[in-house]
N, C-alpha and C positions, 0 to 999 in steps of 0.2 A: 811448716803449712802441713795440713792433713788434707787428704782425701773428701773423708764426707764433705767437708766443707765445699770442695768444689767440686760438685756432684750436685746436692743441694744448690750450688751456685747457679748448675747449670738447668737442674730442672727447673726453675721457677722461675727461668728466661734469664738470668744477666749477660752479664758480659764478661769473656774469664779473660784477664787480662798478660799479658807476652810472658811473666816470669810466670803466671801460673802451670799452664802450658806447658814450657818448658822444663818445672818440676816435673811435671806427672806421666809428658817421654821418657825424662829419663830415667824417675825414678822404678816407673813398670818394663824400661827397657835392661834394667841393672836387677829386674825380679821385686822393687821393693815393694809393688802395686802389686795385690789379687788380681787376679783374671774376673773373678765376682764384681770389684770395683771397678775394674777397667770399662764389662760390660757396661754396669749403671754409666756409666758414663756415655759411655760409645750412643746408650738408648736416648738420653736426656740430649744428648747432639743431633741423634738421627729426630728428637721433637722438634728440642729448642730450636736449630738451626746456628751454624757460625755467622756473622758477616764478613765481610769481606777482608778486616784486617787478623781478627784472625784463626782464620783461614790461612791467608798467609804465613801468621806465626805457628799455626799448627804443622805446615808444609816444611817450613825452612827450619824447626825445633828434630822433625821427626828423616831431616835430611840431613844432622847435624849431631844424632841419634850414634853415630858412626866415622868413618873416614870417608872422605872426601872425597873421588879422587881427579886427580890432574893432570890432565889427558896430552897437555903440552909439548913433552916433550920423545910423547908417540906420532903424534901430529896432528896439523895447526887449526882444523877442523876432523868432527867428530858429530856425527851425527845420527838420533836414534828417533825409534817412533810405538806409540803407546797404542793398543785400543783401547777403550774403553767397557768391554766384555759384550760376546755376543756369540752367541749358538754357531757352530762352524766356523768359524772365525781361527781360520791358518793362514792370514794374511802374512805376519812376520814369517812363516818358513818358505812363503818364497817373495817376500820383495826384500826380507836381511842380505840372502846371498845375488843378489841382484844388483843392490846401491853397492854391496860389497867391490863385487866384478864389475861397478865402471867405476870403480879404485877411489872410495868413498868410503872410508872408516868407518866401524858401527861395531858401535862398545854400549849391548843392550842387557839391560835388568830386565826380566820376568818375573812371573808368578805364577800360583796355583791357579784351577779353576776354584772358580767363585757362583756360587748361585747352582744357577741350571748355566751358566759358563765354561763352555773348558778353558784351561789352561797350556799359556804354549811352553811349561817343561813337562805339564806331565803330555803332551804328546811328544813332546820330543825320546821321550825315556819311552816309549815302544820302543828305541836298538834297545839291542841288550846290550848291557854298562856303558851308556849315557850315562853323563851327570852331570849335572847347569853348576856342582860348587866347583869358583874359582879364587883362589884368594888373591887379594890383591896384585901381587909379582906377576901370578899367572895373570889374571887379567891384565894387566899390560903389555906380560908375553907375548900373551897368544895377537892382540890385536898388533904386536908391532908386527907378527908373525908370516898372520894370514889376513888381517885389515877384517876380525866379523871373531864375534866372540856373545855368547847367547848367556845370562848366567843368570841363579837367583837371587832374593837377598839375603848373601853372606852374612857372617857376625858381624863381619866388617863392614858392609853396603849398606846402610839403614832398616841398622835390627830393628825398630823400634814400629815401622812397617812391616814388615815379616810376623812379628808376634801379632796385628793389630790384622791384620789382614786374615789370618787363620781365624781370628775370634770370632770380624764381623760377618763372615761366611758360612756362620753355623750359631748369631744370636741376634738372627731377622735385622742386620743394620748397617747389609749392602745398600742399596738404594738413595744413602744422602750424597745432598752434593760438594758440601765442605770436604767430606769424608774420603771420600772418590778421588774431589780432585789433590787432594795431599797424598793419599793412597799414588798414583799414577806421578804424582809429579816432586815429590822426595824420593821416587825412582832415580824418576832423569836427574835431578838436580846433583844427588848422591855420586853417579856413573860418570858427572865429566861431562856430558854431549855438549858440545858446545849450540845446534844445530835438534829440534825436536819439531815433530809432525804429528801428531794426533789424529787421531778413530777414532771420532763420537758417533757411539752410536742413538739411535732412533730408532721407537718403535713396539711392538708386543716382548719383543727381545732382550731388549738394553733395558739399561736402568733409568736411560732415560727415552717415555710414552710420546713426547711431544719433539716437534722442531724448535717451536720454543723451546720450551728444556732444555734439551741435547745443546741449542744455539749459548742458552746463561752456563752450564757447565763447560762448553771450552769457551764463553771469553771470561772464565773464571781460573782457569789454567793457561788460557794465552798468557792475560793478565802476572800470571804469577813468572812465567818464564821469564817473558820482555823485563821484569821486574828485577826479576837474577840476572843480567844479559848474558841470555839466549835466546836465542833466532827462533820461534815457536809460530806453526801454520795448525791452523785445524781442520779437520774436515768434517762435516755433518754427511754422519750416511746412513741408508737404511736397515734398521732388524725387525720388518715384518712380515720375514721369508730366513729360514737361514742362509748363509754363506757361502755357496757356490751347493753341494749336493752332502758333502759327506757329511756324519756326528758324528763323533767319538774318536778317540786319539787314535790306532793306527792307523783308522780307514779316512783320518783325514790328512796323514800323512803322505799316502799312499796318493791319494788327492792334490796334494803340494807337488808331491814328487812328478805326478804327469804334469803339474801346470807349468815344472822348472824344463821340460821336454819339450811343448811347443801342443800340451793339449789339457786334459780337464775339463769342464766349465766353461765356458767366455766370458760369464760375470765374474765369473773367482777371476780371469784372469784381467777382466776390464778393473777393473778393483784392487787388484794388484799394484798393476800396469800406474793406476794414478795415484799410490801411495809410493812409492816407487820414488817413480818420477819428480815428486815433490823432494821427495826426501832428498835426490840428485843435484834438481833446483835450486835447493836453498842450500845446500852443501855450498854452491855460484859453480858447478861441473859445467854447466849447464847454460849459456844466456836467456834461456827462456824455454818456458814448462815444456814447448814442443820435443824442443831438442835433447830434453832433459829428458824426457813419455821413449826418442826416439835409442837412444845409448840406452834406455833399460829393453826393449825390443832385442839392439844387438847384441846386447851377452847374455841373451836369453836365445837365440836365434846360433853363436857359433858355440855354446857350448862353457861358455866363462859362467853361468852363472851356476849351471850344474855343477862345475868341479868346483868349489864357494862352498857351495849345499855339503858334498863329503868332505873336505876340508873340515868345516868346523861338526861334523859324526865324529871323524876319524881323533879332531884334536882333542875333544872332548871325551875320550872311551868307549865310542859308541863303534857297531859291530860292522861295519861297511860293507859287508856280504852284503846284509839288508837291506843300504841302499842302492849299489847295481841292482838287487831280485829284490821287487820287494813284495814278491809270494812267500818272503821267510820272514817278516816282521808277523805279528798276532795273526790269530787267525781263527775264529766264532768257529762253534761247531754245530750252531744251527743256524739257519738263513734260510727264509721264508718269503714272501713277498707280501705287501702291504694293499690291498682290493680294495678298486672304487667302489663304494658302496649302494655308488647310482652314476647315470648321466650327469655330467653339469660342468660348469667353473669351476677349477677352484678362486675362490673371493678371496679370503682372507686365512690366513693361518696364528694360530695361538703359538707364535715362535718357544717364550718359556714355557711355558706345556709339552713339549717338542725338546725343548734344550732337559727341561726336566723328566723327562722321554728316558735320553739315553742316561740320565743318572742310575734311574732304579733300575737300567739294565747292568749296571757297576760298574760304569764310563768317568763318576763323577762320585763325588762324597760328601754322603747325609748329613756325618761326626765328621770331625778335622783329623779322626785316628783310621779314616777307611782305607783299605786300601783301596788302588786303583786293575782296574780288567782293560786293558790295552784293548785287546780282540774287539768287543761290543761297540754295539752303535746302532745307527742309524744311515739309509743313502735313499734322497729325496729327493731327484734329482724334475719334481714337475712343480714346476712354481707357480703364485696366483696368478692369474689371467688365463691360466692354460685348461684344454675341454679332457676331458677323461670321457669312456664309455662305461659306465655298469662293467666292475670286473675287469676288467684294463690296473694291470698293477701304478703303483703313482711310487710305488717304491719298496724297497728292503727293511727285515727289524737284522739284525746282528747280533744271538745272544745267547751265553753259556747255559741255560736249562728251560724247561721248556712253561713253564708256570713265567720266569719271566718274560718268554717273547710273546705270548697270550695278554698279561698284563701289558704288555708295550702297544700292543696293535691294538687292543679298546681306545688306550690314551692318544694314540697316533691322529686316529678317526673323528675321536671327539677333539682335537685340538683344530681340526680343516674346514671351513665352512663354505657350503656350496651356494648356485646361482645358475639360474637359468638365462639369466643376461651376457651379454660379451663383458668383463674383466678387464681397464685394462691393465699390464707391468706393471711390476714396482721401479722409479729410480734407485739409481745408485747412491747416489748425492743428493743432498737439496745444497749446500756451500759450504764456506769456506770464511773462517776467521781468523785473521789472521792482524 
């Protein structure tokens, strides 16, 4: 086969065969296809799309690009979760230890920041020494010992997704239903989870801007999971404003720690409780979703979930003193309030713009070689529907230099729309796809 023929076929709206997709995935993973040709195909797929069969074939090829874990010798049922991306989404940092503390083993593969969305691995690397790098024997041993492991796309597990994930982030090919589905589900299938809970975001800070689009993405992923013999459920959740208050790596870690201690924003906890409850229920640890949520609250209140989080950090080389004392996490040298420019009600937030503000501060990457500044970011406690007086703080900027701080202030104010009339608060969830 020739790569140029495959590019031209998809460019012209053709349907790729399973053999063509398999050949591309394996040869690109092996380094036989250059990034510029892979980028051309990603753009052709982005513009022309893929049908259901092509999407499933791409997902399975990516899952087969490396080893696939069989965890039956570790636990009879392992559950995983994944978010389709969002601004301020630190749910995994809270939900995973909650579920593990309920007695459900959690083996999760996560990614880096993508576009304006933050990445779970970037957040966890705020801890000195913490690493997502786990060999397959280490992955299985840690899962057996503490019931919780969080890893990245290693050379062994879904390596095709690891390469394509980084490439899409910097080539404008992120927000495509087939590519998002294949990226998420290939990791889930390769990591050996028996049950998968998907948190599919919609809104101004998500890849899917409407509930209809998000439901389509959710349905594709649920279909893939079911076709592969995995119990799969998807939640449609809101991303028309940041999730929680913090946007930025160490700031989000601190907020997750507060949530595990019974504090933090109430909206963040409501989201984490729903996701964790679904995971526990899917694993058969409770007879109802209500009972599963009760278990989740119990392990939060008695400290078992907190201890699981400590174990996760320690097992993967992190500095536990920073877990016990979050003030030891990276802190920005400049912190300044963002003042409301007028009296009124927050009518809407351009959440993607807020995410890009954090990236411009240094909390994310504009090109894949960029280094993350773990200390910088935003604290935005005000939400859609909140009333403010002119000059009242609506949040805080954490920056590493004055120029970036000034730029962030302007970007945040531009991202917020105001109203003189009352505005209804936004819901957390819009539905479930099973």
